[in-house]
C-alpha positions as CSV (number, residue, x, y, z in Angstrom):
1,X,0.0,0.0,0.0
2,X,2.8,2.4,0.7
3,X,4.6,1.7,-2.6
4,X,5.0,4.6,-5.0
5,X,2.9,4.5,-8.2
6,X,4.3,2.7,-11.2
7,X,5.8,6.0,-12.5
8,X,8.7,5.5,-10.1
9,X,8.3,8.9,-8.3
10,X,6.0,9.8,-5.5
11,X,3.2,12.2,-6.6
12,X,2.6,10.8,-10.1
13,X,-1.0,10.0,-9.6
14,X,-3.6,9.1,-12.2
15,X,-4.4,12.8,-12.7
16,X,-0.8,13.5,-13.9
17,X,-0.7,10.4,-16.0
18,X,-3.9,11.4,-17.8
19,X,-2.3,14.8,-18.6
20,X,0.7,13.1,-20.1
21,X,-1.5,10.8,-22.1
22,X,-3.4,13.8,-23.3
23,X,-0.2,15.6,-24.3
24,X,1.0,12.5,-26.2
25,X,-2.3,12.2,-28.0
26,X,-2.3,15.9,-28.9
27,X,1.3,15.7,-30.2
28,X,0.4,12.6,-32.2
29,X,-2.6,14.4,-33.7
30,X,-0.5,17.5,-34.6
31,X,2.3,15.4,-36.1
32,X,-0.3,13.5,-38.2
33,X,-1.8,16.8,-39.4
34,X,1.6,18.2,-40.1
35,X,2.6,15.2,-42.2
36,X,-0.7,15.4,-44.2
37,X,-0.2,19.1,-44.8
38,X,3.4,18.5,-46.0
39,X,2.2,15.8,-48.4
40,X,-0.5,18.0,-49.7
41,X,2.0,20.8,-50.3
42,X,4.4,18.4,-52.0
43,X,1.6,17.0,-54.3
44,X,0.6,20.6,-55.3
45,X,4.2,21.6,-56.0
46,X,4.9,18.5,-58.1
47,X,1.6,18.9,-60.0
48,X,2.6,22.5,-61.0
49,X,6.1,21.4,-62.0
50,X,4.7,18.5,-64.1
51,X,2.3,20.9,-65.9
52,X,5.2,23.2,-66.7
53,X,7.4,20.4,-67.9
54,X,4.7,18.9,-70.1
55,X,4.1,22.3,-71.8
56,X,7.8,22.6,-72.4
57,X,8.0,19.1,-73.8
58,X,5.1,19.8,-76.1
59,X,6.9,22.9,-77.4
60,X,10.0,20.9,-78.1
61,X,7.9,18.3,-79.9
62,X,6.3,21.1,-81.9
63,X,9.8,22.4,-82.8
64,X,10.7,19.0,-84.1
65,X,7.6,18.7,-86.2
66,X,8.1,22.2,-87.6
67,X,11.7,21.4,-88.4
68,X,10.6,18.3,-90.2
69,X,8.3,20.4,-92.3
70,X,11.1,22.9,-92.9
71,X,13.3,20.2,-94.1
72,X,10.6,19.0,-96.5
73,X,10.2,22.5,-97.9
74,X,14.0,22.9,-98.2
75,X,14.1,19.6,-100.1
76,X,11.3,20.8,-102.4
77,X,13.2,24.0,-103.0
78,X,16.3,22.2,-104.1
79,X,14.2,19.9,-106.3
80,X,12.6,22.8,-107.9
81,X,16.0,24.5,-108.4
82,X,17.5,21.5,-110.0
83,X,14.4,20.5,-112.0
84,X,13.3,23.7,-113.7
85,X,15.4,26.5,-112.4
86,X,12.3,28.8,-112.2
87,X,11.2,31.4,-109.7
88,X,9.0,28.8,-107.9
89,X,12.0,27.7,-105.9
90,X,12.3,31.1,-104.2
91,X,8.8,30.7,-102.7
92,X,9.8,27.2,-101.4
93,X,13.0,28.6,-99.9
94,X,11.1,31.4,-98.2
95,X,8.7,28.9,-96.7
96,X,11.6,26.8,-95.4
97,X,13.3,29.8,-93.8
98,X,10.0,30.8,-92.1
99,X,9.4,27.3,-90.8
100,X,12.9,27.0,-89.4
101,X,12.5,30.3,-87.7
102,X,9.3,29.1,-86.0
103,X,11.1,25.8,-85.1
104,X,13.9,27.8,-83.5
105,X,11.5,30.0,-81.5
106,X,9.6,27.0,-80.3
107,X,12.7,25.2,-79.3
108,X,14.0,28.1,-77.3
109,X,10.7,28.6,-75.5
110,X,10.4,24.9,-74.8
111,X,13.9,24.7,-73.4
112,X,13.2,27.7,-71.2
113,X,10.0,26.1,-69.9
114,X,11.7,22.7,-69.1
115,X,14.6,24.5,-67.5
116,X,12.3,26.3,-65.1
117,X,11.0,23.0,-63.7
118,X,14.5,21.8,-62.7
119,X,15.2,20.4,-60.2
120,X,12.2,18.2,-60.1
121,X,12.2,17.8,-56.3
122,X,9.6,19.9,-54.4
123,X,11.9,22.6,-53.0
124,X,9.3,24.5,-50.9
125,X,8.1,21.3,-49.3
126,X,11.6,20.1,-48.4
127,X,12.4,23.5,-46.9
128,X,9.1,23.4,-44.9
129,X,9.8,19.8,-43.6
130,X,13.4,20.8,-42.5
131,X,11.9,23.8,-40.7
132,X,9.3,21.5,-39.0
133,X,12.0,19.0,-38.0
134,X,14.1,21.8,-36.5
135,X,11.1,23.1,-34.6
136,X,10.3,19.7,-33.1
137,X,14.0,19.1,-32.2
138,X,14.1,22.6,-30.5
139,X,10.9,21.9,-28.6
140,X,12.2,18.5,-27.5
141,X,15.5,20.1,-26.3
142,X,13.6,22.7,-24.3
143,X,11.3,20.0,-22.9
144,X,14.4,18.1,-21.6
145,X,15.8,21.2,-19.8
146,X,12.7,21.6,-17.7
């Protein structure tokens, strides 16, 4: 009957144990909410980067298609020059130059768009998680000192 409670120190009654249990429950709930929020942030960041990367990739694909058409027009120009040596080849050459200019513009825009998505990792989320870990570590250190 005179034995101290299972906590090992006198004065740790059921009321204090319930308070500790409540604190542990509260901390567990907060950590769970924090992890969910961080995952939501990471998902949103990766979705935005994915959209930007796909737009850039589409532009690069468009540049390739346009360059292919430009090559076809250039070949047609050379064929016309060799076959008839008439003014029609000038028109084909002008079309080829315009198509290559469009291809160059699309390639530059696509490259810029893809470059903006690099690196692919969710930077804002990683920074936020590091900050959260530091806050928890700091709180744990302060809790030990008391």
